[in-house]
C-alpha positions as CSV (number, residue, x, y, z in Angstrom):
1,M,0.0,0.0,0.0
2,N,2.8,2.5,0.8
3,L,4.4,1.8,-2.6
4,F,1.1,2.4,-4.3
5,V,0.5,5.7,-2.5
6,I,3.9,6.9,-3.4
7,K,3.5,6.0,-7.1
8,Y,0.0,7.5,-7.0
9,A,1.2,10.7,-5.4
10,I,4.0,11.0,-8.0
11,L,1.6,10.4,-10.9
12,I,-1.0,12.9,-9.7
13,G,1.7,15.4,-8.7
14,A,3.3,15.2,-12.1
15,I,-0.1,15.7,-13.8
16,L,-1.0,18.7,-11.6
17,T,2.5,20.3,-12.0
18,S,2.7,19.9,-15.8
19,T,-0.9,21.2,-16.1
20,A,-0.2,24.1,-13.8
21,L,2.9,25.1,-15.8
22,V,0.8,25.4,-18.9
23,A,-2.5,26.7,-17.5
24,G,-1.5,28.5,-14.3
25,P,-2.8,28.0,-10.8
26,L,-5.1,25.0,-10.2
27,N,-8.7,25.9,-9.7
28,P,-11.3,23.1,-9.3
29,Q,-14.0,25.3,-10.7
30,E,-12.4,26.3,-14.0
31,M,-11.0,24.7,-17.1
32,F,-7.3,24.4,-17.5
33,S,-7.2,25.4,-21.1
34,S,-9.5,27.8,-22.9
35,D,-12.8,29.2,-21.7
36,S,-14.7,27.0,-24.1
37,T,-17.0,24.4,-22.5
38,T,-17.8,22.6,-25.7
39,N,-14.6,20.7,-26.2
40,S,-15.0,17.5,-24.3
41,S,-11.3,16.7,-24.6
42,Q,-10.3,19.4,-22.2
43,I,-9.0,18.3,-18.8
44,T,-10.5,19.9,-15.7
45,A,-9.1,20.0,-12.2
46,D,-12.4,18.3,-11.1
47,A,-11.7,15.5,-13.5
48,I,-8.2,14.9,-12.1
49,Y,-9.4,15.0,-8.5
50,Q,-12.3,12.6,-9.3
51,F,-9.9,10.3,-11.1
52,G,-7.5,10.4,-8.1
53,S,-10.3,9.8,-5.6
54,D,-11.8,6.9,-7.5
55,T,-8.4,5.3,-8.0
56,L,-7.4,5.7,-4.3
57,Y,-10.6,4.3,-2.9
58,K,-10.7,1.4,-5.4
59,E,-7.2,0.5,-4.2
60,I,-8.1,0.8,-0.6
61,D,-11.0,-1.6,-1.0
62,R,-8.6,-4.4,-2.0
63,P,-7.5,-7.0,0.6
64,G,-4.5,-6.1,2.6
65,N,-5.4,-2.4,2.9
66,E,-7.7,-2.7,5.9
67,Y,-5.6,-0.4,8.1
68,M,-5.7,2.5,5.6
69,K,-9.4,1.9,4.9
70,A,-10.1,2.1,8.7
71,N,-8.2,5.4,8.9
72,L,-10.3,6.9,6.1
73,Q,-13.6,5.5,7.4
74,G,-16.2,8.2,7.9
75,Y,-14.4,10.9,5.9
76,S,-15.6,12.5,2.7
77,K,-14.3,10.7,-0.4
78,E,-13.4,14.1,-1.9
79,L,-9.6,14.5,-2.0
80,V,-9.8,18.3,-2.0
81,P,-12.1,20.3,0.4
82,T,-14.8,22.2,-1.4
83,E,-16.6,25.3,-0.3
84,Q,-19.8,23.3,0.3
85,L,-17.9,20.8,2.5
86,A,-16.4,23.7,4.5
87,Q,-19.9,25.1,5.1
88,D,-21.3,21.7,6.1
89,F,-18.4,21.1,8.4
90,A,-18.9,24.5,10.1
91,T,-22.6,23.9,10.6
92,N,-22.2,20.4,12.0
93,W,-19.2,21.4,14.2
94,A,-21.2,24.3,15.7
95,G,-24.1,22.0,16.6
96,A,-21.8,19.4,18.0
97,V,-19.9,21.8,20.2
98,S,-23.1,23.4,21.5
99,L,-24.6,20.0,22.5
100,Y,-21.2,18.9,23.9
101,T,-20.9,22.0,26.1
102,T,-24.4,21.6,27.5
103,G,-24.0,17.9,28.2
104,Y,-20.6,18.3,29.8
105,Q,-21.7,21.1,32.0
106,E,-24.8,19.2,33.0
107,C,-22.7,16.3,34.2
108,T,-20.3,18.5,36.1
109,D,-23.2,20.3,37.9
110,A,-25.0,17.1,38.6
111,F,-22.0,15.7,40.4
112,I,-22.0,18.6,42.8
113,Q,-25.6,17.9,43.6
114,M,-24.9,14.2,44.0
115,A,-22.6,14.9,46.9
116,G,-25.6,16.3,48.8
117,I,-28.1,13.5,48.2
118,L,-27.7,12.3,51.8
119,Q,-29.1,15.7,53.0
120,M,-32.1,15.6,50.6
121,D,-35.4,14.6,52.1
122,N,-37.5,14.5,48.9
123,P,-37.1,11.3,46.8
124,D,-38.0,13.2,43.7
125,E,-35.2,15.7,44.3
126,K,-32.7,12.8,44.6
127,K,-34.1,11.3,41.3
128,A,-33.7,14.7,39.6
129,V,-30.0,14.6,40.2
130,C,-29.7,11.3,38.3
131,D,-32.0,12.7,35.6
132,R,-29.4,15.5,35.1
133,F,-26.7,12.9,34.5
134,R,-29.0,11.2,32.0
135,Q,-29.7,14.5,30.2
136,G,-26.0,15.3,30.1
137,K,-25.3,11.9,28.7
138,E,-28.0,12.2,26.0
139,D,-26.6,15.6,24.9
140,L,-23.1,14.2,24.7
141,R,-24.4,11.3,22.6
142,S,-26.2,13.7,20.3
143,S,-23.1,15.8,19.9
144,E,-21.3,12.7,18.7
145,Q,-23.7,12.4,15.8
146,Y,-23.0,16.0,14.8
147,F,-19.2,15.3,15.1
148,Q,-19.6,12.3,12.8
149,A,-21.5,14.4,10.3
150,A,-18.7,17.0,10.5
151,K,-16.2,14.2,9.8
152,A,-18.2,13.2,6.7
153,S,-17.9,16.9,5.6
154,S,-14.1,16.9,5.8
155,T,-11.2,15.3,4.0
156,A,-8.7,13.1,5.8
157,G,-5.8,15.2,4.7
158,S,-7.1,18.6,5.9
159,S,-6.5,20.3,9.2
160,S,-10.2,20.0,10.0
161,G,-10.1,16.3,9.2
162,F,-7.2,15.8,11.5
163,T,-8.9,17.7,14.3
164,I,-12.2,15.8,14.0
165,G,-10.3,12.5,13.9
166,M,-8.8,13.4,17.3
167,V,-12.0,14.8,18.8
168,I,-14.4,11.9,18.1
169,P,-12.8,9.2,20.2
170,R,-12.4,11.6,23.1
171,V,-16.0,12.7,23.0
172,D,-17.0,9.0,22.9
173,A,-15.0,8.3,26.0
174,I,-16.5,11.3,27.8
175,S,-20.0,10.1,26.8
176,S,-19.2,6.7,28.3
177,G,-18.0,8.5,31.5
178,A,-21.3,10.3,31.7
179,E,-23.2,7.0,31.4
180,D,-21.0,5.6,34.3
181,E,-21.9,8.7,36.4
182,E,-25.6,8.1,35.8
183,M,-25.3,4.5,36.9
184,D,-23.3,5.5,40.0
185,C,-25.9,8.1,40.9
186,M,-28.7,5.6,40.7
187,K,-26.7,3.2,42.9
188,A,-26.0,6.0,45.3
189,V,-29.7,6.8,45.6
190,L,-30.5,3.2,46.2
191,A,-27.7,3.0,48.9
192,D,-29.1,6.0,50.6
193,R,-32.6,4.5,50.6
194,N,-31.2,1.4,52.2
195,G,-29.2,3.4,54.8
196,D,-25.9,2.1,53.3
197,E,-23.6,5.0,53.9
198,E,-20.5,3.1,53.0
199,G,-22.0,2.0,49.7
200,F,-23.1,5.6,49.0
201,R,-19.5,6.9,49.6
202,Q,-18.1,4.3,47.2
203,D,-20.7,5.2,44.5
204,L,-19.8,8.9,45.0
205,T,-16.1,8.1,44.7
206,D,-16.7,6.1,41.5
207,A,-18.6,9.0,40.0
208,K,-15.8,11.4,41.1
209,Q,-13.3,9.2,39.2
210,S,-15.4,9.2,36.1
211,L,-15.7,13.0,36.3
212,A,-11.9,13.3,36.7
213,D,-11.4,11.2,33.6
214,M,-13.9,13.4,31.7
215,K,-12.1,16.6,32.8
216,R,-8.8,15.2,31.7
217,L,-10.2,14.3,28.2
218,N,-11.9,17.7,28.0
219,A,-8.6,19.4,28.7
220,E,-7.2,17.5,25.7
221,L,-10.2,18.7,23.6
222,K,-9.4,22.3,24.6
223,V,-5.9,21.8,23.2
224,L,-7.4,20.7,19.9
225,S,-9.9,23.6,19.7
226,D,-10.7,26.7,21.7
227,D,-14.4,26.0,21.0
228,F,-14.5,23.5,23.9
229,P,-15.4,24.7,27.4
């Protein structure tokens, strides 16, 4: 596969370079030669990109290239980002970050309330704490869907593609942490109902550890983008 990629890159690079020398800067939206659109023999940038994309993905589908195929899974099959892809990425990214921020904050605030469950007298109030964890988890899961859509609107070789590739597994781990917190909260409420203070403290400790892991991952997300809280 590495040899193929090298040969493929050299071939496409040679085509693009030689064409650029004759026709000037590469523009996917314009013809390389004259302005006439009636000559079907003219070569366009779009045609070269499409040829490269088709060839690359056809090769990746062959046995033995599973690793490369897995790395490109979920990305747009366009080799070069387009304006439409950029717009779609921005829309999906904004929706994802908004839901992520809400879900993450909900889980953080719910943990603070969870520590005070022993002092709550109303069972519905205790249940509401766990409901906040559940809502936070659902928002985080919804944000994952938007992040996946953003990935489908980016190319693997772009900076946005690199970022989204790093973001998704971390958001998935944070969502799992939120689910663990929800379970710990429900167990803590049950322990409190049974008068099991030791069990309650253990459940609180487990939830605290899940939150610590989430905060660590969130810090990594903030390195990748200032959009994260």
